[in-house]
C-alpha positions as CSV (number, residue, x, y, z in Angstrom):
1,X,-125.4,-68.1,65.7
2,X,-128.7,-66.7,64.6
3,X,-128.5,-64.3,61.7
4,X,-130.0,-60.8,62.1
5,X,-132.2,-59.1,59.7
6,X,-129.3,-56.9,58.7
7,X,-127.2,-60.1,58.0
8,X,-129.9,-61.5,55.8
9,X,-130.4,-58.2,53.9
10,X,-126.7,-58.0,53.2
11,X,-126.7,-61.5,51.9
12,X,-129.8,-61.3,49.8
13,X,-129.0,-57.8,48.3
14,X,-125.8,-59.2,46.8
15,X,-127.7,-60.8,43.9
16,X,-130.2,-59.2,41.6
17,X,-133.8,-60.4,41.3
18,X,-134.5,-62.5,38.2
19,X,-136.5,-61.1,35.3
20,X,-139.3,-62.9,33.5
21,X,-138.2,-64.2,30.1
22,X,-140.9,-62.4,28.2
23,X,-139.8,-59.1,29.7
24,X,-136.2,-59.8,28.6
25,X,-137.3,-60.8,25.1
26,X,-139.6,-57.8,24.7
27,X,-136.9,-55.3,25.8
28,X,-134.4,-56.8,23.4
29,X,-136.9,-56.6,20.6
30,X,-137.6,-53.0,21.3
31,X,-133.9,-52.1,21.5
32,X,-133.4,-53.7,18.0
33,X,-135.8,-51.2,16.4
34,X,-134.3,-48.2,14.5
35,X,-136.2,-45.8,16.7
36,X,-136.7,-47.0,20.3
37,X,-140.2,-46.2,21.7
38,X,-139.2,-45.0,25.2
39,X,-142.8,-45.0,26.5
40,X,-143.3,-48.6,25.4
41,X,-139.9,-49.6,26.8
42,X,-140.7,-48.1,30.2
43,X,-144.1,-49.9,30.2
44,X,-142.5,-53.3,29.7
45,X,-139.9,-52.8,32.3
46,X,-142.2,-51.3,34.9
47,X,-144.4,-54.4,34.9
48,X,-141.5,-56.6,36.0
49,X,-140.3,-56.2,39.6
50,X,-136.9,-57.7,38.8
51,X,-136.0,-55.3,36.0
52,X,-137.6,-52.4,37.8
53,X,-135.5,-53.0,40.9
54,X,-132.4,-53.1,38.8
55,X,-133.3,-49.7,37.3
56,X,-134.0,-48.1,40.6
57,X,-130.9,-49.5,42.2
58,X,-128.6,-48.3,39.4
59,X,-130.3,-44.9,39.5
60,X,-129.3,-44.6,43.2
61,X,-125.7,-45.4,42.4
62,X,-125.2,-42.7,39.8
63,X,-122.1,-40.6,40.5
64,X,-124.3,-37.4,40.2
65,X,-127.8,-38.5,41.2
66,X,-130.7,-36.1,40.5
67,X,-131.5,-33.7,43.3
68,X,-135.1,-34.8,43.5
69,X,-136.0,-38.5,43.8
70,X,-136.9,-40.2,40.5
71,X,-139.6,-42.8,41.0
72,X,-140.9,-43.3,37.5
73,X,-139.2,-45.8,35.2
74,X,-139.8,-43.6,32.1
75,X,-137.8,-40.8,33.7
76,X,-135.1,-43.1,35.0
77,X,-134.3,-44.6,31.6
78,X,-133.0,-41.4,30.0
79,X,-130.8,-40.7,33.0
80,X,-129.2,-44.2,32.8
81,X,-128.9,-44.4,29.0
82,X,-129.8,-47.0,26.5
83,X,-126.4,-48.7,26.9
84,X,-127.2,-49.7,30.5
85,X,-130.6,-50.9,29.5
86,X,-129.2,-53.1,26.8
87,X,-126.6,-54.5,29.1
88,X,-129.2,-55.3,31.7
89,X,-131.3,-57.1,29.1
90,X,-128.3,-59.4,28.4
91,X,-127.0,-60.0,31.9
92,X,-129.9,-60.0,34.3
93,X,-130.8,-63.6,35.3
94,X,-133.9,-65.1,33.7
95,X,-136.5,-66.3,36.2
96,X,-137.6,-69.3,34.2
97,X,-134.0,-70.5,33.8
98,X,-133.1,-69.9,37.4
99,X,-136.1,-71.5,39.2
100,X,-138.1,-74.6,38.6
101,X,-141.2,-76.1,40.1
102,X,-142.7,-74.7,43.4
103,X,-140.0,-72.0,43.7
104,X,-140.7,-70.7,40.3
105,X,-144.4,-70.7,41.1
106,X,-143.8,-68.9,44.3
107,X,-141.9,-66.1,42.7
108,X,-144.3,-65.8,39.8
109,X,-147.1,-65.5,42.3
110,X,-145.2,-62.8,44.1
111,X,-144.5,-60.9,40.9
112,X,-148.2,-61.1,40.0
113,X,-149.2,-59.7,43.4
114,X,-146.6,-56.9,43.1
115,X,-147.8,-55.9,39.6
116,X,-151.4,-55.9,40.7
117,X,-150.6,-53.9,43.8
118,X,-148.8,-51.3,41.6
119,X,-151.9,-50.9,39.4
120,X,-154.2,-50.7,42.4
121,X,-152.0,-48.1,44.1
122,X,-151.9,-46.0,40.9
123,X,-155.7,-46.3,40.6
124,X,-156.3,-45.3,44.2
125,X,-154.0,-42.3,43.9
126,X,-156.0,-41.1,40.9
127,X,-159.3,-41.6,42.8
128,X,-158.0,-39.6,45.7
129,X,-156.4,-36.9,43.6
130,X,-152.9,-37.7,45.0
131,X,-150.0,-36.2,43.2
132,X,-147.2,-38.3,41.8
133,X,-149.1,-41.6,41.5
134,X,-146.0,-43.1,39.8
135,X,-144.2,-43.0,43.1
136,X,-147.0,-45.0,44.6
137,X,-146.9,-47.4,41.7
138,X,-143.2,-48.1,42.1
139,X,-143.4,-48.4,45.9
140,X,-146.3,-51.0,45.6
141,X,-144.4,-52.9,42.9
142,X,-141.3,-53.3,45.2
143,X,-143.2,-53.5,48.5
144,X,-142.5,-57.2,49.1
145,X,-138.8,-57.2,48.3
146,X,-138.0,-59.6,51.1
147,X,-140.4,-62.3,49.9
148,X,-139.1,-61.9,46.3
149,X,-135.5,-62.1,47.4
150,X,-136.1,-65.2,49.5
151,X,-137.9,-67.0,46.7
152,X,-135.0,-66.2,44.4
153,X,-132.0,-67.0,46.7
154,X,-133.4,-69.2,49.4
155,X,-136.5,-71.0,47.9
156,X,-136.6,-73.9,50.3
157,X,-136.6,-71.5,53.3
158,X,-139.4,-69.4,51.7
159,X,-141.4,-72.5,50.9
160,X,-141.3,-73.3,54.7
161,X,-142.5,-69.8,55.5
162,X,-145.2,-70.0,52.8
163,X,-146.4,-73.3,54.1
164,X,-146.9,-71.8,57.6
165,X,-148.6,-68.7,56.1
166,X,-151.1,-71.0,54.4
167,X,-151.6,-73.0,57.5
168,X,-151.7,-70.3,60.1
169,X,-152.8,-67.5,57.8
170,X,-150.5,-65.0,59.6
171,X,-147.4,-63.8,57.7
172,X,-145.8,-62.1,60.7
173,X,-145.8,-65.1,63.0
174,X,-144.7,-67.5,60.2
175,X,-141.6,-65.4,59.4
176,X,-140.8,-64.7,63.0
177,X,-140.9,-68.4,63.8
178,X,-138.4,-69.4,61.1
179,X,-136.3,-66.2,60.5
180,X,-136.5,-64.4,63.9
181,X,-137.9,-61.3,62.2
182,X,-140.8,-60.3,60.0
183,X,-140.9,-60.1,56.2
184,X,-141.7,-56.4,56.6
185,X,-138.5,-55.8,58.6
186,X,-136.6,-57.6,55.8
187,X,-138.3,-55.4,53.2
188,X,-137.1,-52.2,55.1
189,X,-133.5,-53.5,55.4
190,X,-133.3,-54.5,51.7
191,X,-134.7,-51.1,50.6
192,X,-132.0,-49.4,52.7
193,X,-129.3,-51.7,51.2
194,X,-130.5,-50.9,47.7
195,X,-131.0,-47.2,48.5
196,X,-134.5,-47.2,47.2
197,X,-137.1,-44.4,47.6
198,X,-138.2,-43.8,51.2
199,X,-141.8,-44.5,50.5
200,X,-141.0,-48.2,50.1
201,X,-139.9,-48.6,53.7
202,X,-142.4,-46.0,55.0
203,X,-145.2,-48.3,53.7
204,X,-144.2,-51.4,55.7
205,X,-146.3,-50.5,58.7
206,X,-143.4,-50.5,61.1
207,X,-143.5,-46.8,62.0
208,X,-146.1,-44.5,63.4
209,X,-146.6,-43.0,59.9
210,X,-150.3,-43.1,58.9
211,X,-150.0,-40.7,56.1
212,X,-152.2,-41.2,52.9
213,X,-149.4,-42.2,50.6
214,X,-147.9,-45.0,52.7
215,X,-151.4,-46.2,53.6
216,X,-152.3,-46.3,49.9
217,X,-149.3,-48.5,49.1
218,X,-150.1,-50.8,52.1
219,X,-153.7,-51.1,51.2
220,X,-152.9,-51.8,47.6
221,X,-150.5,-54.6,48.6
222,X,-153.0,-56.2,51.0
223,X,-155.8,-56.1,48.4
224,X,-153.5,-57.7,45.8
225,X,-152.4,-60.4,48.2
226,X,-155.9,-61.4,49.4
227,X,-157.7,-61.1,46.0
228,X,-155.0,-63.4,44.5
229,X,-156.3,-66.2,46.8
230,X,-160.0,-65.7,45.9
231,X,-162.7,-63.1,45.7
232,X,-165.2,-64.7,48.0
233,X,-163.0,-65.2,51.0
234,X,-163.9,-63.5,54.2
235,X,-160.5,-61.8,54.4
236,X,-161.0,-60.3,50.9
237,X,-164.4,-58.9,51.9
238,X,-162.8,-57.5,55.1
239,X,-160.1,-55.8,53.0
240,X,-162.7,-54.3,50.6
241,X,-164.4,-52.9,53.7
242,X,-161.1,-51.2,54.6
243,X,-161.0,-49.9,51.1
244,X,-164.5,-48.5,51.5
245,X,-163.6,-46.7,54.7
246,X,-160.3,-45.4,53.2
247,X,-162.2,-43.9,50.2
248,X,-165.3,-43.0,52.2
249,X,-167.6,-44.9,49.9
250,X,-170.0,-47.9,50.3
251,X,-168.8,-51.5,50.3
252,X,-170.5,-52.2,47.0
253,X,-168.8,-49.2,45.3
254,X,-165.4,-50.2,46.8
255,X,-165.9,-53.7,45.5
256,X,-166.9,-52.5,42.0
257,X,-163.8,-50.2,41.9
258,X,-161.5,-53.0,42.9
259,X,-163.0,-55.3,40.3
260,X,-162.4,-52.5,37.7
261,X,-158.8,-52.0,38.7
262,X,-158.2,-55.8,38.6
263,X,-159.7,-55.9,35.1
264,X,-157.5,-53.1,33.9
265,X,-154.4,-54.8,35.4
266,X,-155.3,-58.0,33.7
267,X,-155.5,-56.3,30.3
268,X,-152.1,-54.7,30.9
269,X,-150.4,-57.9,32.2
270,X,-152.0,-60.5,29.9
271,X,-148.7,-60.9,27.8
272,X,-146.8,-62.0,30.9
273,X,-147.0,-65.5,32.5
274,X,-148.7,-64.2,35.6
275,X,-151.8,-65.4,37.4
276,X,-154.7,-62.9,36.8
277,X,-157.3,-62.7,39.6
278,X,-159.6,-60.8,37.3
279,X,-160.1,-64.0,35.3
280,X,-162.1,-65.4,38.2
281,X,-164.5,-62.5,38.2
282,X,-165.7,-63.7,34.8
283,X,-166.6,-67.1,36.4
284,X,-167.9,-65.6,39.7
285,X,-171.6,-66.0,38.7
286,X,-171.0,-69.7,38.0
287,X,-168.9,-70.4,41.1
288,X,-170.6,-70.2,44.6
289,X,-168.8,-70.4,47.9
290,X,-168.3,-74.0,49.2
291,X,-170.0,-73.2,52.4
292,X,-173.2,-72.4,50.6
293,X,-172.9,-75.3,48.2
294,X,-172.6,-77.8,51.0
295,X,-175.9,-76.8,52.4
296,X,-177.8,-76.7,49.1
297,X,-178.4,-79.9,47.0
298,X,-176.7,-79.5,43.6
299,X,-178.7,-80.0,40.4
300,X,-176.6,-81.6,37.6
301,X,-176.1,-79.6,34.5
302,X,-178.9,-80.1,32.0
303,X,-176.5,-79.3,29.1
304,X,-174.5,-82.4,29.9
305,X,-177.0,-84.6,28.0
306,X,-175.7,-83.3,24.7
307,X,-172.5,-85.3,24.9
308,X,-174.5,-88.5,24.2
309,X,-175.7,-87.2,20.8
310,X,-173.9,-88.9,18.0
311,X,-172.6,-86.8,15.1
312,X,-175.1,-87.0,12.2
313,X,-173.8,-88.4,8.9
314,X,-174.5,-86.3,5.8
315,X,-174.9,-89.4,3.6
316,X,-178.7,-89.4,4.2
317,X,-179.2,-85.8,3.3
318,X,-177.9,-85.9,-0.3
319,X,-180.6,-85.1,-3.0
320,X,-182.0,-88.0,-4.8
321,X,-181.6,-88.2,-8.6
322,X,-184.5,-87.0,-10.8
323,X,-186.9,-89.9,-11.2
324,X,-188.0,-88.8,-14.7
325,X,-187.2,-91.8,-17.0
326,X,-186.6,-89.6,-20.0
327,X,-183.7,-87.9,-18.3
328,X,-180.5,-89.8,-18.0
329,X,-178.4,-88.5,-15.1
330,X,-174.9,-87.6,-16.1
331,X,-172.4,-89.2,-13.8
332,X,-169.6,-86.9,-12.7
333,X,-166.0,-88.1,-12.6
334,X,-165.4,-89.7,-9.3
335,X,-162.4,-87.4,-8.6
336,X,-164.7,-84.4,-8.4
337,X,-167.1,-86.0,-5.9
338,X,-166.0,-85.7,-2.3
339,X,-166.4,-89.0,-0.5
340,X,-169.3,-89.2,1.9
341,X,-168.0,-89.1,5.5
342,X,-168.0,-92.4,7.2
343,X,-170.6,-92.7,9.9
344,X,-169.1,-92.9,13.3
345,X,-171.1,-93.1,16.5
346,X,-169.6,-91.1,19.5
347,X,-166.0,-90.8,18.2
348,X,-163.7,-90.7,21.2
349,X,-161.9,-87.5,20.2
350,X,-165.2,-85.5,19.7
351,X,-166.6,-86.7,23.0
352,X,-163.4,-85.9,25.0
353,X,-163.1,-82.4,23.5
354,X,-166.8,-81.8,24.1
355,X,-166.4,-82.8,27.7
356,X,-163.4,-80.5,28.2
357,X,-165.2,-77.6,26.6
358,X,-168.1,-78.0,29.1
359,X,-165.8,-78.2,32.1
360,X,-164.0,-75.0,30.9
361,X,-167.0,-72.9,29.8
362,X,-169.9,-74.2,32.0
363,X,-168.1,-75.1,35.2
364,X,-165.6,-72.2,35.0
365,X,-162.5,-74.3,35.4
366,X,-159.5,-72.4,34.1
367,X,-157.5,-75.5,32.9
368,X,-158.8,-78.9,32.0
369,X,-157.1,-81.8,30.5
370,X,-157.6,-85.4,29.4
371,X,-154.3,-87.3,29.9
372,X,-154.2,-90.6,28.0
373,X,-152.6,-93.8,29.2
374,X,-149.9,-95.2,26.8
375,X,-150.6,-98.7,25.3
376,X,-147.9,-100.2,27.7
377,X,-149.6,-98.4,30.6
378,X,-146.2,-96.8,31.5
379,X,-147.0,-93.2,30.8
380,X,-149.9,-90.8,31.4
381,X,-149.6,-87.9,29.0
382,X,-151.7,-84.9,28.1
383,X,-153.7,-85.6,24.9
384,X,-156.4,-82.9,24.9
385,X,-156.2,-79.6,26.8
386,X,-158.5,-76.7,27.1
387,X,-157.3,-73.7,29.1
388,X,-157.3,-69.9,29.3
389,X,-154.6,-68.1,27.4
390,X,-153.1,-66.4,30.5
391,X,-152.6,-69.7,32.3
392,X,-149.4,-71.7,32.2
393,X,-150.2,-74.7,30.0
394,X,-150.9,-78.3,30.8
395,X,-149.9,-79.4,27.3
396,X,-146.6,-80.8,28.4
397,X,-148.0,-82.8,31.3
398,X,-146.4,-86.3,31.4
399,X,-146.2,-88.8,34.2
400,X,-144.4,-92.1,34.6
401,X,-147.0,-94.6,35.9
402,X,-144.5,-97.4,36.6
403,X,-143.7,-95.8,40.0
404,X,-146.2,-95.4,42.8
405,X,-148.1,-92.1,42.8
406,X,-151.5,-90.6,43.4
407,X,-152.3,-90.7,39.7
408,X,-151.3,-94.3,39.4
409,X,-153.7,-95.2,42.2
410,X,-156.4,-93.4,40.4
411,X,-155.8,-95.7,37.4
412,X,-156.4,-98.8,39.4
413,X,-160.2,-98.5,39.2
414,X,-162.8,-95.9,38.3
415,X,-162.6,-93.2,41.0
416,X,-162.2,-89.5,41.5
417,X,-160.4,-87.1,43.9
418,X,-160.7,-83.5,44.9
419,X,-157.5,-82.3,46.5
420,X,-158.1,-79.4,48.9
421,X,-156.6,-77.7,51.9
422,X,-158.1,-80.4,54.2
423,X,-156.4,-83.4,52.5
424,X,-153.4,-81.7,50.9
425,X,-151.0,-82.9,53.6
426,X,-152.0,-86.5,52.9
427,X,-152.0,-86.5,49.1
428,X,-149.3,-84.0,48.0
429,X,-146.4,-86.3,49.1
430,X,-147.9,-88.9,46.8
431,X,-147.4,-86.7,43.7
432,X,-144.0,-86.7,41.9
433,X,-142.1,-83.5,41.7
434,X,-142.4,-83.4,37.9
435,X,-146.2,-83.4,38.2
436,X,-146.2,-80.8,41.0
437,X,-144.5,-78.3,38.7
438,X,-147.5,-78.5,36.4
439,X,-150.6,-78.9,38.6
440,X,-152.1,-76.6,41.2
441,X,-151.1,-77.9,44.7
442,X,-153.7,-75.7,46.3
443,X,-156.5,-77.7,44.8
444,X,-157.5,-79.7,41.7
445,X,-159.9,-82.4,40.7
446,X,-159.3,-85.6,38.7
447,X,-161.2,-88.7,37.7
448,X,-160.0,-91.9,36.0
449,X,-161.7,-93.0,32.8
450,X,-162.4,-96.7,32.2
451,X,-164.0,-98.2,29.1
452,X,-165.3,-101.7,29.2
453,X,-163.3,-102.3,32.4
454,X,-160.0,-101.0,31.0
455,X,-158.3,-97.8,32.0
456,X,-157.6,-95.3,29.2
457,X,-156.7,-92.1,31.0
458,X,-158.0,-89.4,33.3
459,X,-159.7,-86.1,33.3
460,X,-158.0,-83.3,35.3
461,X,-159.2,-79.7,36.2
462,X,-158.1,-76.7,38.3
463,X,-158.6,-73.0,38.6
464,X,-155.2,-72.1,37.2
465,X,-151.7,-73.0,38.3
466,X,-151.7,-70.6,41.2
467,X,-155.5,-70.0,41.4
468,X,-157.9,-70.8,44.3
469,X,-159.1,-74.3,45.0
470,X,-162.0,-76.0,43.2
471,X,-165.5,-75.6,44.7
472,X,-167.8,-78.4,45.7
473,X,-170.2,-77.5,42.9
474,X,-167.4,-77.6,40.3
475,X,-166.3,-81.0,41.6
476,X,-169.8,-82.5,41.6
477,X,-170.6,-81.4,38.1
478,X,-167.1,-82.4,36.9
479,X,-167.9,-86.0,38.0
480,X,-171.2,-85.9,36.2
481,X,-169.6,-84.8,32.9
482,X,-166.9,-87.5,33.3
483,X,-169.5,-90.2,33.9
484,X,-171.7,-89.1,31.0
485,X,-168.7,-89.2,28.7
486,X,-167.7,-92.7,29.8
487,X,-171.3,-93.9,29.3
488,X,-171.4,-92.4,25.8
489,X,-168.1,-93.9,24.8
490,X,-169.0,-97.3,26.1
491,X,-172.5,-97.4,24.5
């Protein structure tokens, strides 16, 4: 018998949403201080959908609830008391402990979009002069409760829905096909089960309400969702056009305002393990849309030539002794004279680090790595990594190469690959689960490195664990850097 949306809401609402480990740690640290900073405590909690939901849910269950709805975390905390906050910090499930691999990535992505939507809604409320922007913040933060709950309790089911969303690009039809109802309908039912503020279900687009407040929440959520996939997508530009109409400003001004809000959100969220779309704004002048790059011949980076320069030894720059025969040079004790550095031509470590730095800074790749093959050729393990601070790290990357995989195939001969939406269905099944947890399944580039005919490892790069795919220009210049590095090492 097919379960109704009410059945699903009842099942999912029985368990709390998990909380990010850094939120739990930060809350516990703040509670240990002799004088608790309530404003700082509310800031930390209000940036985590899991902890915020728990606060709002407990607030609605008070024996004597306040007469007027409380939608601001800083006002809810005094009503609940520090004892409840401390208990929550010890008992709420930790996201990183509960979920691994793609399910963890799915919920982390969802939390990132929720936090960005909250900041966008608050910013739009201030722009429009709307009262009680904190209510809009909370409504946007908890707008996608259904998706969060499914990632937490039914990750395999949500992965199936997400795969169809990526493929069909329509959230409504993907959820209807698998669940029999939309994610928006599930959001409404969950908000009713948890007795959350009315604005949360009013902003799901299911009623005839077109009031400014629900529309602000809806628009903020859409902007957060689309911008998380990329700033140069047609859908993102269409949403910015909606923002321009909503605010009655030009498209350029709306785009600038959204970029500013995204940057403000990134500064506030940089301590959390969340993808930050604002990071890609920094690289936007380096990265051009693939459709344009495919029609314009790419010029290799001129700066790449510098990787072939050998480090200069300082031995030849020492001053010569005075040639005056009447002056006898005094020889200093050997212990006080630092030994002259040995001359090394193109040391491997310097070249690899130099190549990674170029990939990161000049190509705009968020995470780059050189993974080295073990002497017995049984393991491929991260040796050098360059990445942005806000990205989940590649430093623990390790892959067993004794079993068949895409990376093992790469090590058979000098070759490269750019995984993208067009070939993901073919190549993703060839990647072990342990590696999928660390790489970006939406798009990455890799190239094996051979020296004198023998494999030593591979270069890897992506635009963040949950970022957009790699552009054609990034891939082309990535290959050039790899080839130049191999030439320099083999010279």
